[in-house]
py3Dmol code that shows the C-alpha trace and the ligand (Angstrom):
import py3Dmol

protein = """\
ATOM      1  CA  UNK A   1     -23.888   6.230   9.403  1.00  0.00           C
ATOM      2  CA  UNK A   2     -21.941   6.945   6.238  1.00  0.00           C
ATOM      3  CA  UNK A   3     -22.556   5.159   2.969  1.00  0.00           C
ATOM      4  CA  UNK A   4     -19.285   3.571   1.774  1.00  0.00           C
ATOM      5  CA  UNK A   5     -18.767   3.096  -1.965  1.00  0.00           C
ATOM      6  CA  UNK A   6     -15.757   1.543  -3.700  1.00  0.00           C
ATOM      7  CA  UNK A   7     -14.879   2.963  -7.121  1.00  0.00           C
ATOM      8  CA  UNK A   8     -12.090   2.505  -9.655  1.00  0.00           C
ATOM      9  CA  UNK A   9     -10.528   5.712 -10.918  1.00  0.00           C
ATOM     10  CA  UNK A  10      -8.394   8.781 -10.372  1.00  0.00           C
ATOM     11  CA  UNK A  11      -9.064  10.501  -7.050  1.00  0.00           C
ATOM     12  CA  UNK A  12      -8.282  13.919  -8.581  1.00  0.00           C
ATOM     13  CA  UNK A  13     -11.487  13.568 -10.610  1.00  0.00           C
ATOM     14  CA  UNK A  14     -13.697  12.874  -7.606  1.00  0.00           C
ATOM     15  CA  UNK A  15     -16.643  15.211  -7.028  1.00  0.00           C
ATOM     16  CA  UNK A  16     -16.671  15.309  -3.233  1.00  0.00           C
ATOM     17  CA  UNK A  17     -16.169  17.953  -0.525  1.00  0.00           C
ATOM     18  CA  UNK A  18     -12.759  16.603   0.499  1.00  0.00           C
ATOM     19  CA  UNK A  19     -10.150  14.290  -0.929  1.00  0.00           C
ATOM     20  CA  UNK A  20      -7.551  12.516   1.173  1.00  0.00           C
ATOM     21  CA  UNK A  21      -3.938  12.345   0.068  1.00  0.00           C
ATOM     22  CA  UNK A  22      -1.440   9.702   1.176  1.00  0.00           C
ATOM     23  CA  UNK A  23       1.268  12.136   2.161  1.00  0.00           C
ATOM     24  CA  UNK A  24       4.640  12.105   3.881  1.00  0.00           C
ATOM     25  CA  UNK A  25       5.402  13.987   7.072  1.00  0.00           C
ATOM     26  CA  UNK A  26       6.638  17.110   5.257  1.00  0.00           C
ATOM     27  CA  UNK A  27       3.260  17.617   3.475  1.00  0.00           C
ATOM     28  CA  UNK A  28       5.292  19.025   0.557  1.00  0.00           C
ATOM     29  CA  UNK A  29       4.080  16.385  -1.932  1.00  0.00           C
ATOM     30  CA  UNK A  30       5.740  13.346  -3.428  1.00  0.00           C
ATOM     31  CA  UNK A  31       4.948  10.638  -5.957  1.00  0.00           C
ATOM     32  CA  UNK A  32       1.939   8.356  -6.223  1.00  0.00           C
ATOM     33  CA  UNK A  33      -1.457   9.750  -5.322  1.00  0.00           C
ATOM     34  CA  UNK A  34       0.195  12.619  -3.414  1.00  0.00           C
ATOM     35  CA  UNK A  35       1.978  13.687  -6.578  1.00  0.00           C
ATOM     36  CA  UNK A  36      -1.226  13.505  -8.617  1.00  0.00           C
ATOM     37  CA  UNK A  37      -3.151  15.608  -6.102  1.00  0.00           C
ATOM     38  CA  UNK A  38      -0.392  18.190  -5.771  1.00  0.00           C
ATOM     39  CA  UNK A  39      -0.181  18.487  -9.574  1.00  0.00           C
ATOM     40  CA  UNK A  40      -3.958  18.986  -9.779  1.00  0.00           C
ATOM     41  CA  UNK A  41      -4.152  21.430  -6.852  1.00  0.00           C
ATOM     42  CA  UNK A  42      -1.131  23.469  -7.874  1.00  0.00           C
ATOM     43  CA  UNK A  43       1.926  24.731  -5.975  1.00  0.00           C
ATOM     44  CA  UNK A  44      -0.093  26.445  -3.261  1.00  0.00           C
ATOM     45  CA  UNK A  45      -0.950  23.001  -1.867  1.00  0.00           C
ATOM     46  CA  UNK A  46       2.697  22.357  -0.967  1.00  0.00           C
ATOM     47  CA  UNK A  47       3.018  25.876   0.469  1.00  0.00           C
ATOM     48  CA  UNK A  48      -0.035  25.338   2.668  1.00  0.00           C
ATOM     49  CA  UNK A  49       1.087  21.847   3.619  1.00  0.00           C
ATOM     50  CA  UNK A  50       4.576  22.982   4.501  1.00  0.00           C
ATOM     51  CA  UNK A  51       3.117  25.685   6.743  1.00  0.00           C
ATOM     52  CA  UNK A  52       1.315  23.120   8.939  1.00  0.00           C
ATOM     53  CA  UNK A  53       3.891  20.313   8.734  1.00  0.00           C
ATOM     54  CA  UNK A  54       5.054  17.970  10.132  1.00  0.00           C
ATOM     55  CA  UNK A  55       2.163  15.507  10.130  1.00  0.00           C
ATOM     56  CA  UNK A  56       2.900  12.420  12.210  1.00  0.00           C
ATOM     57  CA  UNK A  57       2.198   8.939  10.829  1.00  0.00           C
ATOM     58  CA  UNK A  58      -1.409   8.107  11.703  1.00  0.00           C
ATOM     59  CA  UNK A  59      -2.417  11.756  11.950  1.00  0.00           C
ATOM     60  CA  UNK A  60      -4.287  13.958   9.452  1.00  0.00           C
ATOM     61  CA  UNK A  61      -4.267  17.690   8.697  1.00  0.00           C
ATOM     62  CA  UNK A  62      -6.388  19.715   6.246  1.00  0.00           C
ATOM     63  CA  UNK A  63      -5.607  22.472   3.777  1.00  0.00           C
ATOM     64  CA  UNK A  64      -7.696  24.159   1.100  1.00  0.00           C
ATOM     65  CA  UNK A  65      -7.897  22.366  -2.263  1.00  0.00           C
ATOM     66  CA  UNK A  66      -6.721  25.379  -4.336  1.00  0.00           C
ATOM     67  CA  UNK A  67      -6.866  24.541  -8.083  1.00  0.00           C
ATOM     68  CA  UNK A  68      -8.870  21.336  -7.643  1.00  0.00           C
ATOM     69  CA  UNK A  69     -12.281  22.063  -9.166  1.00  0.00           C
ATOM     70  CA  UNK A  70     -15.457  22.255  -7.061  1.00  0.00           C
ATOM     71  CA  UNK A  71     -17.055  20.718  -5.143  1.00  0.00           C
ATOM     72  CA  UNK A  72     -13.658  19.802  -3.667  1.00  0.00           C
ATOM     73  CA  UNK A  73     -12.946  22.337  -0.899  1.00  0.00           C
ATOM     74  CA  UNK A  74     -10.394  20.512   1.237  1.00  0.00           C
ATOM     75  CA  UNK A  75      -7.406  18.228   0.892  1.00  0.00           C
ATOM     76  CA  UNK A  76      -6.917  16.125   4.004  1.00  0.00           C
ATOM     77  CA  UNK A  77      -3.293  15.035   4.234  1.00  0.00           C
ATOM     78  CA  UNK A  78      -2.654  11.819   6.145  1.00  0.00           C
ATOM     79  CA  UNK A  79       0.608   9.941   6.624  1.00  0.00           C
ATOM     80  CA  UNK A  80       0.396   6.185   6.477  1.00  0.00           C
ATOM     81  CA  UNK A  81       2.812   3.736   8.082  1.00  0.00           C
ATOM     82  CA  UNK A  82       5.801   2.464   6.151  1.00  0.00           C
ATOM     83  CA  UNK A  83       5.366  -1.329   6.040  1.00  0.00           C
ATOM     84  CA  UNK A  84       8.181  -3.020   7.988  1.00  0.00           C
ATOM     85  CA  UNK A  85       6.774  -6.535   8.217  1.00  0.00           C
ATOM     86  CA  UNK A  86       3.719  -5.953  10.368  1.00  0.00           C
ATOM     87  CA  UNK A  87       5.161  -6.113  13.878  1.00  0.00           C
ATOM     88  CA  UNK A  88       5.781  -2.418  14.393  1.00  0.00           C
ATOM     89  CA  UNK A  89       2.250  -1.138  14.891  1.00  0.00           C
ATOM     90  CA  UNK A  90       1.601  -0.569  11.189  1.00  0.00           C
ATOM     91  CA  UNK A  91      -1.999  -1.804  11.341  1.00  0.00           C
ATOM     92  CA  UNK A  92      -2.900   0.516  14.233  1.00  0.00           C
ATOM     93  CA  UNK A  93      -1.262   3.484  12.509  1.00  0.00           C
ATOM     94  CA  UNK A  94      -3.174   2.795   9.299  1.00  0.00           C
ATOM     95  CA  UNK A  95      -6.471   2.529  11.190  1.00  0.00           C
ATOM     96  CA  UNK A  96      -5.605   5.814  12.859  1.00  0.00           C
ATOM     97  CA  UNK A  97      -5.196   7.483   9.445  1.00  0.00           C
ATOM     98  CA  UNK A  98      -8.779   6.619   8.514  1.00  0.00           C
ATOM     99  CA  UNK A  99     -10.155   7.644  11.923  1.00  0.00           C
ATOM    100  CA  UNK A 100      -8.287  10.947  12.031  1.00  0.00           C
ATOM    101  CA  UNK A 101      -9.328  11.837   8.474  1.00  0.00           C
ATOM    102  CA  UNK A 102     -12.994  11.410   9.488  1.00  0.00           C
ATOM    103  CA  UNK A 103     -12.426  13.506  12.637  1.00  0.00           C
ATOM    104  CA  UNK A 104     -10.870  16.295  10.550  1.00  0.00           C
ATOM    105  CA  UNK A 105     -13.679  15.954   7.996  1.00  0.00           C
ATOM    106  CA  UNK A 106     -16.273  16.301  10.775  1.00  0.00           C
ATOM    107  CA  UNK A 107     -14.506  19.436  12.092  1.00  0.00           C
ATOM    108  CA  UNK A 108     -14.767  20.913   8.580  1.00  0.00           C
ATOM    109  CA  UNK A 109     -18.425  19.990   8.102  1.00  0.00           C
ATOM    110  CA  UNK A 110     -17.578  17.716   5.162  1.00  0.00           C
ATOM    111  CA  UNK A 111     -20.509  15.708   3.757  1.00  0.00           C
ATOM    112  CA  UNK A 112     -18.598  13.582   1.235  1.00  0.00           C
ATOM    113  CA  UNK A 113     -15.005  12.375   1.169  1.00  0.00           C
ATOM    114  CA  UNK A 114     -12.771  10.279  -1.102  1.00  0.00           C
ATOM    115  CA  UNK A 115      -9.905   8.126   0.165  1.00  0.00           C
ATOM    116  CA  UNK A 116      -7.095   6.455  -1.759  1.00  0.00           C
ATOM    117  CA  UNK A 117      -5.744   3.094  -0.575  1.00  0.00           C
ATOM    118  CA  UNK A 118      -3.422   4.693   1.962  1.00  0.00           C
ATOM    119  CA  UNK A 119       0.059   3.172   2.394  1.00  0.00           C
ATOM    120  CA  UNK A 120      -0.397   0.415  -0.226  1.00  0.00           C
ATOM    121  CA  UNK A 121       1.939   1.962  -2.821  1.00  0.00           C
ATOM    122  CA  UNK A 122       5.355   3.374  -2.023  1.00  0.00           C
ATOM    123  CA  UNK A 123       4.903   2.550   1.676  1.00  0.00           C
ATOM    124  CA  UNK A 124       4.420  -1.125   0.838  1.00  0.00           C
ATOM    125  CA  UNK A 125       1.485  -2.091   3.060  1.00  0.00           C
ATOM    126  CA  UNK A 126      -0.022  -5.345   1.678  1.00  0.00           C
ATOM    127  CA  UNK A 127      -3.164  -4.321  -0.191  1.00  0.00           C
ATOM    128  CA  UNK A 128      -5.566  -7.025   1.090  1.00  0.00           C
ATOM    129  CA  UNK A 129      -4.769  -6.241   4.725  1.00  0.00           C
ATOM    130  CA  UNK A 130      -4.797  -2.488   4.203  1.00  0.00           C
ATOM    131  CA  UNK A 131      -8.161  -2.762   2.466  1.00  0.00           C
ATOM    132  CA  UNK A 132      -9.632  -4.752   5.355  1.00  0.00           C
ATOM    133  CA  UNK A 133      -8.340  -2.170   7.847  1.00  0.00           C
ATOM    134  CA  UNK A 134      -9.887   0.612   5.761  1.00  0.00           C
ATOM    135  CA  UNK A 135     -13.288  -1.093   5.511  1.00  0.00           C
ATOM    136  CA  UNK A 136     -13.457  -2.139   9.171  1.00  0.00           C
ATOM    137  CA  UNK A 137     -12.224   1.192  10.529  1.00  0.00           C
ATOM    138  CA  UNK A 138     -14.503   3.341   8.374  1.00  0.00           C
ATOM    139  CA  UNK A 139     -17.525   1.204   9.182  1.00  0.00           C
ATOM    140  CA  UNK A 140     -16.793   1.411  12.912  1.00  0.00           C
ATOM    141  CA  UNK A 141     -16.007   5.142  13.200  1.00  0.00           C
ATOM    142  CA  UNK A 142     -18.936   7.422  14.115  1.00  0.00           C
ATOM    143  CA  UNK A 143     -18.973  10.393  11.724  1.00  0.00           C
ATOM    144  CA  UNK A 144     -21.256  13.086  10.318  1.00  0.00           C
ATOM    145  CA  UNK A 145     -19.835  12.406   6.842  1.00  0.00           C
ATOM    146  CA  UNK A 146     -22.660  10.979   4.711  1.00  0.00           C
ATOM    147  CA  UNK A 147     -20.704   9.542   1.745  1.00  0.00           C
ATOM    148  CA  UNK A 148     -17.312   7.863   1.789  1.00  0.00           C
ATOM    149  CA  UNK A 149     -15.790   6.876  -1.576  1.00  0.00           C
ATOM    150  CA  UNK A 150     -12.841   4.487  -1.571  1.00  0.00           C
ATOM    151  CA  UNK A 151     -10.999   5.155  -4.827  1.00  0.00           C
ATOM    152  CA  UNK A 152      -8.938   2.272  -6.203  1.00  0.00           C
ATOM    153  CA  UNK A 153      -6.413   3.024  -8.921  1.00  0.00           C
ATOM    154  CA  UNK A 154      -6.158  -0.565 -10.124  1.00  0.00           C
ATOM    155  CA  UNK A 155      -8.270  -3.730 -10.292  1.00  0.00           C
ATOM    156  CA  UNK A 156      -6.421  -5.563  -7.479  1.00  0.00           C
ATOM    157  CA  UNK A 157      -7.050  -2.707  -5.087  1.00  0.00           C
ATOM    158  CA  UNK A 158     -10.660  -2.411  -6.270  1.00  0.00           C
ATOM    159  CA  UNK A 159     -11.274  -6.100  -5.528  1.00  0.00           C
ATOM    160  CA  UNK A 160      -9.575  -5.846  -2.132  1.00  0.00           C
ATOM    161  CA  UNK A 161     -11.523  -2.726  -1.115  1.00  0.00           C
ATOM    162  CA  UNK A 162     -14.725  -4.378  -2.324  1.00  0.00           C
ATOM    163  CA  UNK A 163     -14.319  -7.127   0.230  1.00  0.00           C
ATOM    164  CA  UNK A 164     -11.838  -9.605  -1.166  1.00  0.00           C
ATOM    165  CA  UNK A 165     -10.102 -11.958   1.266  1.00  0.00           C
ATOM    166  CA  UNK A 166      -7.066 -10.766   3.174  1.00  0.00           C
ATOM    167  CA  UNK A 167      -3.607 -12.270   2.675  1.00  0.00           C
ATOM    168  CA  UNK A 168      -3.341 -13.406   6.326  1.00  0.00           C
TER     169      UNK A 168
END
"""
ligand_1 = """\
36
APR
N -5.973 8.202 -7.689
C -6.243 7.235 -6.763
N -5.311 6.409 -6.256
C -4.041 6.564 -6.711
C -3.676 7.559 -7.659
C -4.706 8.393 -8.141
N -4.475 9.367 -9.046
N -2.327 7.445 -7.886
C -1.888 6.426 -7.132
N -2.904 5.881 -6.424
C -2.901 4.761 -5.486
C -1.768 3.771 -5.603
O -1.989 2.899 -6.698
C -1.898 3.072 -4.262
O -2.919 2.092 -4.343
O -2.771 5.268 -4.173
C -2.379 4.196 -3.319
C -1.322 4.699 -2.347
O -0.055 4.660 -2.969
P 1.002 5.867 -2.813
O 0.486 7.053 -3.528
O 2.349 5.332 -3.192
O 0.984 6.215 -1.250
P 1.686 5.477 -0.016
O 1.919 4.039 -0.274
O 0.859 5.889 1.183
O 3.121 6.182 0.055
C 3.175 7.520 0.493
O 4.543 8.193 -1.347
O 3.904 9.796 -2.832
C 4.651 9.573 -1.714
O 4.602 11.690 -0.564
C 4.135 10.348 -0.534
O 6.075 9.797 0.761
C 4.696 9.521 0.591
C 4.511 8.095 0.069
"""
view = py3Dmol.view(width=600, height=400)
view.addModel(protein, "pdb")
view.setStyle({"model": 0}, {"cartoon": {"style": "trace"}})
view.addModel(ligand_1, "xyz")
view.setStyle({"model": 1}, {"stick": {}})
view.zoomTo()
view.show()
């Protein structure tokens, strides 16, 4: 069973085997955490992403981490759901992101992984609910990964990932 830790910080500074980016289907990069990771990894990340795109919402695909410094070896690109009010399967798609990232991590022999709060920025998923889905899904998914770090970029997200109440 993996140990799950919640931290506040910049995911590009994480010292883990793999970091997860909240991507879009093109895997060519974007704003938010995806932009930060692509800037840190360099232009080869978008080239590698584009070569294996598209990535469906809820799915996850891995590339090398390029200019990100060790121990990071892999970037796992996952595409969260765009929030449309909650009645269009958004929760299931978000849970699938976390599950698929762990499956891809297991295929790569990853021991430690860092996740951002997928879909809670530009895609608009309410943070308290997204955080609960992350915690519940990661705790319930069998994996060989030993350490999971949930990286919050702000206090609200940190509190939510740490077990705050949900909005519903
Ligand atoms: N480290 C950790 N978390 C970060 C960082 C960072 N350096 N930068 C932003 N975040 C956080 C945001 O504060 C938010 O909590 O990542 C979370 C996810 O927000 P977004 O990056 O906007 O991702 P998402 O909501 O899934 O939207 C994805 O945005 O960047 C584009 O290409 C991406 O089209 C896709 C969409």
